[in-house]
C-alpha positions in Angstrom: -8.6 -20.4 32.6 -5.4 -21.7 31.0 -7.0 -21.4 27.5 -7.9 -17.8 28.2 -4.5 -17.0 29.6 -2.9 -18.3 26.4 -5.3 -16.3 24.3 -4.5 -13.1 26.1 -0.8 -13.7 25.6 -1.3 -14.2 21.9 -3.4 -11.1 21.7 -1.1 -8.8 23.6 2.5 -10.2 23.4 4.9 -11.4 20.7 4.8 -15.2 20.9 5.9 -18.4 19.2 3.7 -21.0 17.5 4.8 -24.4 16.5 4.0 -25.4 12.9 4.9 -28.3 10.7 7.8 -26.1 9.5 9.0 -25.5 13.1 8.7 -22.6 15.5 7.3 -19.4 14.0 7.4 -16.1 15.8 4.3 -14.0 15.7 3.6 -10.4 16.7 0.7 -9.6 19.1 -2.5 -10.5 17.3 -4.2 -7.3 18.2 -1.2 -5.3 16.8 -1.3 -7.4 13.6 -5.1 -6.8 13.3 -4.6 -3.0 13.7 -1.8 -3.0 11.2 -3.7 -5.1 8.7 -6.4 -2.4 8.4 -4.1 -0.3 6.3 -1.4 -2.8 5.3 -1.4 -6.2 3.6 0.5 -8.4 6.0 0.6 -12.0 7.4 0.7 -12.8 11.1 4.4 -13.4 10.8 4.9 -9.8 9.9 6.1 -8.3 6.6 3.9 -7.0 3.9 3.3 -3.8 2.1 1.9 -0.6 3.3 2.2 3.2 3.3 0.3 6.3 2.7 -2.6 6.1 0.4 -3.3 2.3 0.7 -7.0 1.5 0.8 -8.6 0.0 3.9 -9.0 -3.7 4.5 -12.6 -3.4 5.4 -12.9 -7.0 6.8 -10.0 -6.2 9.2 -11.6 -2.9 10.1 -15.0 -4.6 10.9 -13.2 -7.1 13.1 -11.3 -4.4 14.9 -14.5 -2.5 15.6 -16.0 -5.7 17.0 -13.0 -6.1 19.4 -13.3 -2.5 20.5 -17.0 -2.8 21.1 -16.6 -5.9 23.2 -13.7 -4.5 25.1 -15.7 -1.4 26.0 -18.6 -3.6 27.2 -16.1 -5.7 29.3 -14.6 -2.5 30.8 -18.0 -1.1 31.7 -19.0 -4.4 33.4 -15.7 -4.3 35.4 -16.2 -0.6 36.2 -12.8 0.3 34.8 -11.7 2.1 31.7 -7.9 1.6 31.4 -5.3 3.9 30.1 -3.1 3.2 27.1 -3.6 1.6 23.8 -5.8 -1.3 22.9 -3.2 -4.0 23.8 -2.6 -2.4 27.2 -6.4 -2.1 27.9 -6.9 -5.8 27.0 -4.1 -6.9 29.3 -5.4 -4.7 32.1 -9.0 -5.9 31.7 -7.9 -9.5 32.1 -5.7 -8.7 35.1 -8.6 -6.9 36.8 -11.1 -9.7 35.9 -8.9 -12.3 37.6 -8.6 -10.1 40.7 -12.4 -9.5 40.8 -13.0 -13.2 40.4 -10.5 -14.0 43.2 -12.3 -11.5 45.4 -15.7 -13.0 44.8 -17.0 -10.0 42.9 -17.7 -11.9 39.6 -20.3 -14.6 39.5 -19.9 -17.8 37.4 -21.8 -16.4 34.4 -19.8 -13.1 34.3 -16.5 -15.0 34.7 -17.3 -17.5 32.0 -18.3 -14.8 29.5 -15.0 -13.0 30.0 -13.0 -16.2 29.8 -14.7 -17.1 26.5 -14.3 -13.6 25.0 -10.5 -13.6 24.4 -10.2 -17.0 22.7 -13.1 -16.0 20.4 -11.1 -12.9 19.3 -8.1 -15.1 18.6 -10.2 -17.5 16.5 -11.6 -14.6 14.5 -8.3 -13.0 13.9 -6.8 -16.3 12.7 -9.8 -16.6 10.3 -9.2 -13.1 9.1 -5.5 -14.0 8.4 -6.6 -17.1 6.4 -9.4 -15.5 4.3 -8.8 -14.1 0.9 -7.7 -10.4 0.9 -10.1 -7.9 -0.7 -8.2 -4.7 -1.5 -9.6 -1.7 -3.3 -7.6 0.4 -5.8 -7.5 4.1 -5.4 -7.6 5.1 -9.1 -10.2 4.8 -11.9 -10.8 1.6 -13.7 -8.6 1.6 -16.8 -11.3 -0.1 -18.8 -14.3 2.2 -18.1 -12.7 5.2 -16.4 -15.0 5.0 -13.3 -13.4 5.6 -9.9 -16.5 4.5 -8.0 -19.3 2.0 -8.2 -22.6 1.9 -6.5 -23.2 -1.4 -4.6 -26.4 -1.7 -2.5 -26.7 2.1 -2.5 -23.2 2.4 -1.1 -20.3 4.0 -3.0 -17.3 1.8 -3.2 -14.1 1.7 -5.2 -14.7 0.5 -8.7 -11.7 -1.9 -8.9 -11.1 -4.5 -6.2 -8.4 -7.2 -6.1 -9.0 -10.5 -4.2 -6.1 -12.8 -3.4 -4.7 -15.2 -0.9 -1.0 -15.3 -0.1 0.6 -17.6 -2.6 -2.4 -17.7 -4.9 -3.1 -16.0 -8.2 -5.0 -12.8 -7.7 -8.2 -11.8 -9.5 -9.3 -8.2 -10.0 -12.8 -6.9 -11.0 -14.5 -3.7 -11.9 -17.7 -3.5 -9.9 -19.3 -1.0 -12.2 -22.0 -3.2 -13.6 -21.7 -1.4 -17.0 -18.1 -2.5 -17.2 -17.6 -5.7 -15.1 -14.1 -6.2 -16.5 -12.1 -9.0 -14.9 -8.3 -9.4 -14.7 -7.5 -13.0 -13.7 -4.0 -14.5 -13.0 -0.5 -13.1 -12.8 -0.2 -11.8 -16.3 -3.4 -9.9 -16.4 -2.9 -8.4 -13.0 0.6 -7.2 -14.2 -1.1 -5.6 -17.1 -3.6 -3.9 -14.7 -0.6 -2.6 -12.8 0.8 -0.9 -15.9 -2.6 0.6 -16.6 -3.2 2.1 -13.2 0.3 3.2 -12.5 -0.3 4.9 -9.1 2.4 4.1 -6.6 0.1 3.2 -3.8 -1.7 0.8 -6.1 1.5 -0.8 -7.2 2.1 -1.5 -3.5 -1.1 -3.4 -3.4 0.0 -5.4 -6.4 3.4 -6.1 -4.8 1.6 -7.5 -1.7 -0.3 -9.9 -4.0 3.1 -11.4 -4.9 3.8 -9.5 -8.1 7.3 -8.2 -8.8 6.5 -4.5 -9.5 10.0 -3.3 -10.1 9.5 -2.9 -13.8 6.1 -1.4 -13.2 7.6 1.3 -11.0 10.2 2.0 -13.7 7.5 2.3 -16.3 5.7 5.0 -14.3 8.6 7.2 -13.5 
C-alpha cells in the first residue's frame, strides 16, 4: 500500500523528488497533465501557453484514460465525489482504504485499485519524457494548406516535434508538400514565415528565442 500512497500523493499534491541535481519540486502530476493539454510545460512547471495554442493530443488521450478509469473506480465504490479531478482521486483513495478496512473490498478489487494509481504516475512520467508533437494553427508557408488528411482524419498541416533541450523538427503533413524544417535555424525561419503570435509561443517553448520574431510581426 505504501507504493500506492506515494503515487496518490504525487498525483494530487505538490511534492519533492530527489534527482542527481538535488531536490526538485514538482506540481501535482494530474494538474501538470491537465495543463500540458494546452500548454507546453515540464513537470517542474514553467512553459508557454495562452489562448489559441493547439492541443497536445498525447496528453489529452492520457487525460481521457485517467478520467475513464477514475469513473470506473468511482462506480465500483458506489461514490461519485464532488470537486475537480484531483479532489476526486484523493477522495476515491480515502474511500477505498475505508472500504478495505471495513471488509467491503475483496483482495482482487483492492489490488486493482492499488495498482491503478502507480500506473497513472508511470504513464504521466512517460508523457513528460516523450517528444512533444505540437500543431501550428496557420497554413503551411510552403504550400499554403492549413489542413492535411491523415487516415481520413483532418489534421493541422504543420506539426513540430521536439524534446526539451533538443533541436526541433517541423514537417508539413500534406503529402503533396512534405516540406521539412530541421534544426534551430530552419525552425526560426519557419517562425518568421508563420508569424502568428500563438505559433511563436509554440516555437518559444521549443527553446527558440522569439523576441526578434515578435518584433518582425508587429
